[in-house]
N, C-alpha and C positions, 0 to 999 in steps of 0.2 A: 181464502179461508185457511187457517193454520191446520196442519194435520198432526194428530197424535199417533203414536205407534204402540201404545199400550192402554188397556182399559180392563176393568173387571167385567167379565162376560156373564157369569151366573154361577149357580151352585150345581152340585152333583155332576161334575164332569163336563159342564157346558163349554168351558174354555178349551178343554182337550178336543171336544167334538168339533168346535169351530176351527181349530188348528188342523184337524184331519181333513175337513172340507177344503181349507186353504190349500193343503198339499195336493188334494185331488185335482183342484183347479190348476195348480202349478204343473201337474203332469200333463194336463190338456194343453196348457200354454206352450210348454216346451215341445210337445209333439207337433203342434200346429206350426211353430216356427221351423221345425225340421222339415215339414212338408212344403212350406214356402221355399225354403232353401233347395229342396230336391226338385221342385218345379223349375226354378230358375237355372239350376245346374243341368238338369236332364233335358228340358225342352229348349232352353236358350243357349246352353253351353257356356254359361257365364263362369268366370273364374272367381275364386274366393275374395280377392281384394275388391273386385267390382261389386260383388254382392255385399261386402262389408260397407261399401260406400252407400249402397241403397238402404241398408238397415240403419245407417247413421242418419240418412235423410228421413226415413220413416220415424225415427225416434224423436224428431222435431215436431211431429204432428199428432194426430189422434191415436196413433199406435205407441206413443211415447210410454216407455216402461223400462224397468230394470232389466228384464230379460231381452228386450230388443236392443238395449244399450250394450249389454255384454256380448250379444250375438255379433254385433258390428265389430266389437273389439276382437273377439275370437277369430273371425274371418280375416282379420288383418294381420294376425300373428303368424310368424314363420317358425318352423321347426329348427332348432339350433343345430341339429345333426345334418339333415338333408337340405336345409334352406328352402324346402317346399312349404306351402301354407300348412300350418299345424293341423287344420281340420282334415287335410287330405292324407295324413299319416296315422290318424287315430282310427283304430279298428271300429267297425260299425256294429258293436254289440253293447247293449246298455243293461245295467242291473237296476235293482229297485230295493227300497227298504220296507215297502209294504203299505204305506199310507194311501197310495193311489188305489191299491187293491181293496183296502178296508173301506174306502169311500164307495167304490163300485159295489162291493158286497152289501154294504149297508143300504145303498140305493135300491138294490134288488129286494132286500128285506122290507124296506119301506114302501115299495111299489112306486118309486119315483124314477122317471126316465133320466138317466145320466149317461147316454151313449158316448158322448165326446170324451168324458173322463174314462169310461171303461175301454174305449178303443185305444186310448193312449197307453193304458196298461198292457193291452194285448199287443200293441206295437212293440213294446219293450220285450215281451215274451217272444215275439217273432224274431226280433233282432238277435236273441240269444242262440238260436239254432243256425249259426253261421255256416257250418259245414253242410248241413242239409240244403240251405239256400243256394250255396255255390253249386252243389250237384244238380239241384232242380233247374238252375238257370241254363244249364246245358241241354235240358230236355224240353222244358216248358217255354214256349215262345209267345211273345206278346206283339202288339202292333208295332210296325217299323216306320210308319208315316211320321215325318218330321214336321215340326211346327213351322209354318211359313208365313204367319201373319205378322202383325206389328209387334215388335219387341216392347216398345213403350206401352202399348195397350195391354199386353199380357202382364207386364210387371204391375201395372195399375190394378188389373183384375185380381192378381195374386194378393196385392195389398188389401183390397176390399174383401176378398175371401177370408183372409187372415183376421181382419177386424171383426167381421160379422160372425165368424166362428168363435172368436173370443167372447163376444156377447152371449152366444148360446152356451158356451162352457160355463161362464160366470152365472148365467141364469140357472143352470142345472145345480150348481153348488148352493146357491141361495134358496132354490126350491127345496133342496134336500134339508137344509137347516130349518126351513119353515115347517116341514113335516116333522122333523125331530123335535121342534119346539112343542108341537101338539102331543107327540108321543111321550115326551119326558117331562111335560109340564114346566118348561122353561119360559122365561120372558127375555127373548133376544131382541136387541136393538140393531136391526139390520143396517140402518144408516150409519150407526157408530162402527159396526164391524167393517163396512166398506171404507170408512174413514181411517181406521187404524191399519187396515191393509194398505191403504194408499200411503200412510205415513212411514212405514218401514217394514217391508217384508219382500219376499222374492217376487210375488205377483203384483207388486205395486205398479199401478198403471194410471195414466192420466184420466181415462174414462171412468175410473172408480168414483171420481167426484160426481159424475152424472148419477151414479147409483145412490150415493149419499143424498144428493138433492132430491131424487125421486122418492126415496123412503121418507125424507123429511116432509114432503108434500102429502104422501099417502103411506103411512106406516103399515097398512093392510095390503099393500101391493102384492098381487098374487104371483107375478113372475116378472123379473126385471128385464126380460127380453122384450116386454111390451113397451119399454121406454122408447120414445121416438128419437133415437140417437141419429140414425141415418137410414131411412127406408130406401133411398135410391141405391146406396151402396149394398144393402142387403139383397135387393133385387138383382144387382149385378153379380153378387156372390152366388146366388142360386143358378144364374146362367153359367158361371164359371164351373160350378160343381157339376152341372149337367154334362159338361164335355167328357167326363169319365163315366157317364151313366150309360147303361145298356139301352135306354130309351129316352134320349134327351128331350124329345118333344112332349113327353108325358109329364105334366107338371104335378106330380104327386109324390108324397113321401115314400121312400123305398129303402128303409134302413138296412134290411137284411140283404137286398140286392147289392147295395153299395158296400156293405161290410164284407160280403162274400167276394166281390170283385177286388176289394182292397186286400183281402187275405190272399187271394190268388196272385195278385201282382206283387205283394210283399214276399210271398213264399218263393216265387220264381226269380227274385232279385238277388243277385250275387252280392250287391252292396246296397244297404239301406242308409238313410240319413241319420242313423243313431250315433254316428261319429260326432256330429254337431251337438247332440244331446250330451254325449260324454264330455265334450268341450265345455258345456255349461257346468257339469259336475266338477270338472277340474277348476273352473273359475271360482266356484263356491269355496273351495278349500283344497288341502293337499290330498287329493284322491289319486289312486293308481289307475293306470290305463294301459291297454295293450296297443301295440303298433302294427302297422301293416308290413313293416320291413323286418319284423322279428317273429320267431315261432310263437304259436299260441301257448299261453301259460306263462310267458315272460312279461311281467308287469313293470311298467315304468312309473315312478312316483313324480307327480308334478311338483314344480317349485312354487306354485301359487299363481 
């Protein structure tokens, strides 16, 4: 099926709203990729080129997307000054332009659960307090046990966790648009929205076609996470997520427990994976970034 990258969405700001939701999903996508990178680096000790090869492989399958593609490219790039992987010299602080925050605030106003999108905004906020995190890392200690299981199995589990998290994030964005449609009396074509996002935008991803097809079959679909894309992988994703849970044997939703643990672990981390997120921003255009080998406040302009 041919993909279009532009369409008329609707009147009274409907197009602007859909673009805001796109950007909120984009925030989630980027943060998930950063967390996958952090797991491979932190638990398995993998180097940037090796991770780049894995992301290249992932881009050939169900995770195929623009963001996965450029992540592979970023991880393979070397810094022209130090000859180290560029991702290792980018400072782990990320800024934001506001659209992820707007999406999260609007989700709260609408009473729509969008925790993945909101957590991605908070992750950027946490990355910004670099000096506090460095100081906290010297006082607050976490588990020291190293991962001793199968490297191949864990990489596969991370793949599935990333995939199923993406499904949840996209579902949150579409559910928010569905609620906005009722609130503002719009007539949104969700299958068409998925199609134009697939055709040409930052979150364009292979599985958006599944969403297009699902809405074509059922325009009144309540939540696109109910699409049977891969229940086996989502079950494995839940097991993977449980490893960082305070009570892994309790199969119940625990968003505040998980969020609090993530906050603690993030706050006590001297270095977060926001350096990869900044790499994404550099890839998008001529953004400035700070380096680990230069004093804070000295920005370097990317060459594209």
